[in-house]
N, C-alpha and C positions, 0 to 999 in steps of 0.2 A: 883676697886670693887664699885658696886652700892649699895645704901642704901635706907631705907624707904620702901614704898610699891612698891617694884621692881619686884614682880612676874609677869612673862609674858611668853607666848608661841607664837612663830611666830611674834615677834615684827616688826612693820613697821620701816622704817627709822625714825630717829629723824628729826623733822622739826620745824622751828621757827615760832611763831605767838605772836605778842604783848609782846615780852620780855621773853617768856618762850619757851622751846622746848617740843614737844608732841610726844608720841608714842601710837599706837593703836595695839591691840593684838587679837589673836584668842579668841573667846568668845564675841567679840564686844566691849570690854571695852577700856578706854582711861586713860593715865597717863600724868602728866606734871612735869617739873623740871625747876628750875631757873639756874642750873649749869650743867645739863646733867648727874649728878651722883646721887643726892638725889631725889627720886621720890615720887609722891603722886597720888592717884586715882582721876579721874574726872568723871563727868557723861558721860555715853556711848552714842554715837550717836543713833538716832532712826532708826535702820536698819529695812528694810521691808522684813521680813522672809517669807511673803506670796508669794514672787516671785518664790519660789521653794518648791514644796510640800514635806512634810515629811523630811525636811532637818535637819542636825545635828548642826545647829547654824552657826554663822559667823566665817569664817576661814581667817586667814592671811591677814588682811587689809593692805593697803599701801596708801600713800598720796603724792600729789605733788601740788605746787602752780602755777597756770597758769591763765593768763587773769584776775587777780584781785580776784580769788576765789581759795579755796582749793578743790581739787578733791580727794575724799576718796573712793578708790575701795576696795570691799570685795568680798568674794566668799562663796558659799554654796555647800554642797554635800549631797546626800541621799543614803540610802542603795540600791536603785535601780540603782546606779552608774550614776545617773543624777547629773548635776552640773550647776552652773551659776555664772557669774561675775556680780556684781551690783555696782551702783555708788550713792554716796551722795555728795552734794556740799554745801559749806558754805563760807561766806566772811571772817570768822575768826574761829580760833580753841579755842578761849578763852570763856568758858561758862559764864563768868561774863560780857562779852561785850554786849552792846545793839544790836550789829550787828550779834550776834551769832544766826544762824538759819540754820538748815540742810534742804535741799531739796532733795527728792527722785527722782533720774533720771531714775530709772528702770534698766532693764537688759542690760548689755553691750555686753557680749558674752554668748550665750546659749550653754549648753552641755547636750542635751537630752540623755536619756537612749538609749544605742545602739552604741554610738560613742566609740572609743578606746583611749580616753584621758579624763582627768579630768580638767574642767575649774576652777582651783583653784590657789591660791598664786599669785595674780596679783601684778605687780610692774611697775607703770607708769614711763615714761622717756621722755625727750626732746632730739632729736638727734642734731647733730652739726649744722643743718640747722634750728632748731627751730620747727620741726614737732613733734607732740605728738604721742606716741606709748605706748603700754603696753605689757610687757613680762609676761608669765603666764604658768602654766601647772603642771601636775603630771601624772605619768605613773604607779604607783605601782599596781593597780588592773588589769592591762592589759598586753598583751604579751610584751616581752622585745624588740621585733623588731618594735613595734608601735611607731609612733611619740608621744612625751610626752611634750616637751617644745615648745611653740609657741610665735610668735611676731605679734601683731595685730596693724595696723595703726588706730589711733583715729581721730575723728573730733575735732579740737582744740576749736571750738566754743561751742560744746555740751559735749565733753568728752566721747561720745559714739563711737561705731565702725564706721569707715568710710566705708560705704557699697559700695562706688564707687571704692575702692581700689581693683585691680584685684586679689590680694592674699586672699581676704576675701570671702571664699566659705563655709559658714556654712551649716550643722553642722559638717561635717567631716574634713574640712580643713579651719578653720576660721583665717587664717593668714599664716605667713612664719614658717614652721617647722624648729626648730633649733637643737633639740636633740631628741634621741630616748631612750626608755627603762625606767628603774625604777629610774627616776630622778624627782625632784620637787623643789619648792621654788626658782625660778630663779630671778635674779636681774642683770641689765646691768648698767655699769658705763663707762663713756668716759674719757680717759686720754691720752693726747699728741698724738692724731691721731689714737688711737685704741679704740675699744669697747671691754669691758671685761664682759663675761657672767659668773656669779656665780650660782651655783646650789648645791643641796644636794643629797647624796645617804645615804643608811643605815636606821636605825630605829630612828624615831623622839621622841618616846613617852614612853620610858621604864625606866624613872628615871635615876639613875646613871649607869644603864646597856645600855643606849641609845648609838647607834653607828653612829649617824648623823656625816657626814663629808662634809665640804664645799670644792667644787672643783671650778676651774676657767679655762676658755678657752678664747682665744683672736681672734679678727678679725679686719681688716681694714674697713669692711663693716658692718653696723648695722644688715643687714639681713643674715650675715654669708658668708661662713661657719666659725664656731668657732672651732679652732684647738689648738693643743698642750695642751690638757687638763692636768691639774696637781692639786695636793692637795694644798689647801690654808690654811685651819684651821681645826684641829681635836681635839679629846680629849687629854688633858694633865693635869697631876696632879689631882687636885680636880675639874677640868672643864670637864664635861662629855657631849658628844653629842651636841656640839655647832652647831648651824645652823640658817638659815633664815637671810641672810645678809641684811643690810641696810648701806648706807654710807652718812655721813654728811660732806659736804665740805663748809668751810667758813673761812675767815680771814687768809688764807694762810696755813691751815692745814686740814687734813682729818681724821675722826674717823669712825670706823665701829662698828656696833652693831649686836649682835646675841642674841639668848637665849642659855642657857646651864643649866645643872643640877649640883648643888653642890653634895657633898658626900651624903647628906640627904636632903629631902624636894623637893619642886616643882621647876620648871624651873624659872630662873630669867634673867633679862637683863644683858648681858655682853657687855663690851666696850673695845676697844683697838685702839691705833693709827695705821693708815694705812700709810705704807711707800712703796717706789717703788725701785726695784732692778733689773737691767738688763731688763727693760721694763715690769716687772711683779709686781703685788701687793704682799705685804708681811706684 
């Protein structure tokens, strides 16, 4: 169980900076912890919401440390079904550090009105060769047969889309299509020669009635196909609608984070140890 100011929806992965771990959430806020369990609020980064007109705020940020800086990706969505992935960078995540300064890097992947996917829920990753990518996407407002989860190659120097990559054909196909239909919140994790794609189905935001369910599929290739889809983590007891995976790997162990709804109240940070059984996460 987490404690303190642990309210969060769509939490990012936990990531370490200057002796604390940090999480970023839908709404654009930030939280820190010295032990990964007791949380406190921190000043939110200066998100540039002017990059998408009439948006509903910052959704589902996620962060990675590459090349001496933290790359914090966020997303926005509007009622016109337009969306955008945006990027901030900083040398540190600690607001008390003299080196704490966020730089707005602009739009990473555009999702103008008219495309049949939402450019939301980014999760950056380094592949086994050290190349930088971001998996992202949502398909709920669109036909079930439409591509919804995408993987986009990024320029490691800038953190922006690598426009020279042949798979980057915006706006309709800005990367490798990994899944179709009403899926969202993807996250990819590498383990012992395989890539594992986590994603959610169900309703995210109905309190204790939420039906969010985390699925996982596997592939020997980062770009797929991801097969053998199975349930990973769903509602149990007083944990309702868990979703939006993040994985913290350090010191010989792995822990995953999600949000979930308790029997009453808003969504909170949930954590559990990640183990492996017959080649699959559990």
